[in-house]
C-alpha positions in Angstrom: 5.3 -14.1 -14.0 6.9 -12.8 -10.5 10.8 -14.1 -11.5 11.4 -10.5 -10.8 15.3 -11.2 -10.7 17.7 -13.5 -12.4 19.2 -17.0 -10.8 22.0 -14.9 -10.5 21.0 -12.9 -8.1 21.6 -13.8 -4.5 18.5 -15.5 -2.9 17.6 -13.3 -0.2 17.3 -10.6 -3.1 15.6 -12.6 -5.3 12.7 -13.4 -2.7 12.5 -9.9 -1.1 12.2 -9.1 -4.4 9.7 -11.4 -5.9 7.2 -11.0 -3.1 6.8 -6.9 -3.8 6.0 -7.8 -6.9 3.2 -10.2 -5.6 2.4 -7.6 -2.8 2.2 -4.8 -5.3 0.1 -7.0 -7.6 -2.1 -7.3 -4.9 -2.9 -4.4 -3.4 -3.4 -2.9 -6.9 -5.8 -5.5 -7.4 -7.8 -5.0 -5.3 -7.1 -1.4 -4.4 -8.4 -0.8 -8.6 -11.2 -3.0 -8.4 -12.3 -0.9 -5.1 -11.6 2.2 -7.4 -13.0 1.5 -10.0 -16.7 0.8 -8.8 -16.6 3.7 -6.4 -18.7 5.5 -9.5 -21.7 2.7 -9.0 -21.4 3.0 -5.0 -21.9 7.1 -4.8 -24.3 6.5 -7.9 -26.3 4.3 -5.9 -26.2 4.8 -2.2 -26.2 8.6 -3.4 -27.8 9.4 -6.1 -24.9 11.3 -7.0 -24.3 13.1 -10.7 -21.7 12.8 -12.9 -20.7 16.6 -11.4 -20.9 15.0 -8.0 -18.7 12.2 -8.5 -16.1 14.9 -10.2 -16.2 17.0 -7.1 -15.5 13.7 -5.4 -12.3 12.7 -7.4 -11.4 16.3 -7.1 -11.3 15.6 -3.2 -9.5 12.9 -3.4 -7.2 14.2 -5.8 -6.4 17.2 -4.2 -5.9 15.0 -0.9 -3.1 12.5 -2.8 -1.3 15.1 -4.3 -1.1 17.2 -0.5 0.4 13.5 0.7 2.8 12.8 -2.0 4.1 16.4 -1.9 4.1 17.3 1.4 3.6 13.7 3.5 5.4 11.9 1.8 8.4 13.7 0.1 9.4 14.1 4.0 9.9 10.8 4.9 13.3 10.0 5.7 15.2 7.4 3.3 14.8 4.5 4.8 11.2 4.6 6.1 9.2 3.6 3.2 8.1 0.1 4.3 6.5 1.6 7.4 4.9 4.3 5.5 3.6 2.0 2.7 2.0 -0.3 5.6 1.0 2.8 7.4 -0.8 3.4 3.9 -2.3 -0.1 3.9 -3.8 0.0 7.3 -5.1 3.7 6.6 -7.0 2.1 3.4 -8.7 -0.8 5.6 -11.0 1.5 7.7 -11.1 4.2 4.8 -12.7 1.9 2.2 -14.9 0.2 5.4 -16.3 3.5 6.0 -16.9 4.0 2.0 -18.5 0.7 2.1 -20.9 1.4 4.7 -21.5 5.3 4.1 -25.2 6.7 5.0 -23.9 9.8 4.6 -21.6 12.0 2.3 -19.9 13.3 5.5 -18.9 9.7 6.6 -18.4 8.7 3.0 -16.2 12.1 2.4 -14.1 10.8 6.0 -13.6 7.4 4.3 -12.2 8.4 1.1 -9.7 11.0 3.3 -8.3 8.0 4.7 -8.3 5.9 1.0 -6.9 9.3 -0.4 -4.1 9.2 1.7 -3.3 5.2 1.7 -3.9 5.7 -2.3 -1.2 8.7 -2.5 1.4 6.7 -0.5 1.7 2.7 -1.2 2.8 2.2 -4.1 5.0 5.2 -4.8 7.1 3.2 -1.4 6.5 -0.1 -3.4 8.1 1.5 -6.4 11.5 2.9 -4.1 11.2 -0.5 -2.4 11.9 -2.6 -5.4 14.0 -0.3 -7.1 16.9 -1.5 -4.8 16.7 -4.7 -6.2 19.4 -6.2 -9.1 21.9 -5.3 -9.7 23.0 -2.2 -12.5 21.9 -4.5 -15.7 18.9 -6.0 -14.0 17.3 -2.4 -12.5 15.4 -1.9 -16.1 14.0 -5.6 -16.0 13.3 -6.1 -12.2 11.2 -2.0 -12.3 9.3 -3.5 -15.7 8.1 -6.7 -14.5 7.3 -4.6 -11.7 5.0 -1.6 -13.0 3.7 -4.7 -15.8 2.4 -7.0 -12.6 1.1 -3.5 -11.3 -1.0 -2.9 -14.8 -2.1 -6.8 -15.5 -3.8 -6.0 -11.3 -5.1 -3.2 -13.5 -6.3 -5.0 -15.9 -8.2 -7.5 -13.7 -9.2 -5.8 -10.3 -12.0 -3.9 -12.0 -13.7 -6.6 -13.1 -13.5 -8.9 -10.3 -14.7 -6.3 -8.4 -17.0 -5.3 -10.1 -18.8 -9.0 -10.3 -18.6 -9.2 -6.8 -20.1 -5.4 -6.5 -23.3 -6.6 -8.7 -23.6 -9.9 -7.4 -23.5 -9.5 -3.7 -23.5 -5.0 -3.3 -21.5 -2.6 -1.8 -21.1 -3.8 1.5 -19.8 -6.8 1.6 -17.9 -5.8 -2.0 -15.7 -3.2 -0.1 -15.7 -5.4 3.5 -14.2 -8.2 1.5 -11.7 -5.9 -0.5 -11.2 -4.1 3.2 -10.1 -7.3 4.5 -8.1 -8.5 1.5 -6.0 -5.6 2.5 -4.6 -7.4 4.9 -2.6 -9.7 3.0 -0.1 -7.6 1.4 -0.1 -5.8 4.7 1.0 -9.0 6.5 3.1 -10.1 2.9 5.3 -6.4 3.8 6.2 -6.9 7.3 8.3 -10.3 5.7 10.6 -8.0 3.1 
């Protein structure tokens, strides 16, 4: 599943590309699960209506657009790894705050951090993986990388919602926040 580059590719490139595939899979798995359960959390803890949840997603989307259109595009070439690591690092307290939130203010502060991370990580990981493989391998490398993300996006919500409904939002979001440390540490090795 993580065999992104062919055996003819350079050994260190192959290892790094596989590691990026694993990082992407783990990140999207955790992120998509927490993202999917967000509507349950806001309904359960704050009794949010569909309209209030829509406003919440508008807030998230606006921040993500500003981050991608303002902050991310101004980052110098070659800073993708650092920027992705910063995004994951910001997601950790963001998700903890979302899980702990007892007021709308604290929830939205956590969502602002979450939105910054969400706006940076996948774009930067995609840029990093695009540097691997020769001209005949680029499509395959990117396709497998994106497929790993799609698989994680399909599985993540089921896993996270199972945890959410079994142990509650606080433990679900706390565990998810801690699990973000894994892709963060793995990214240091790329």
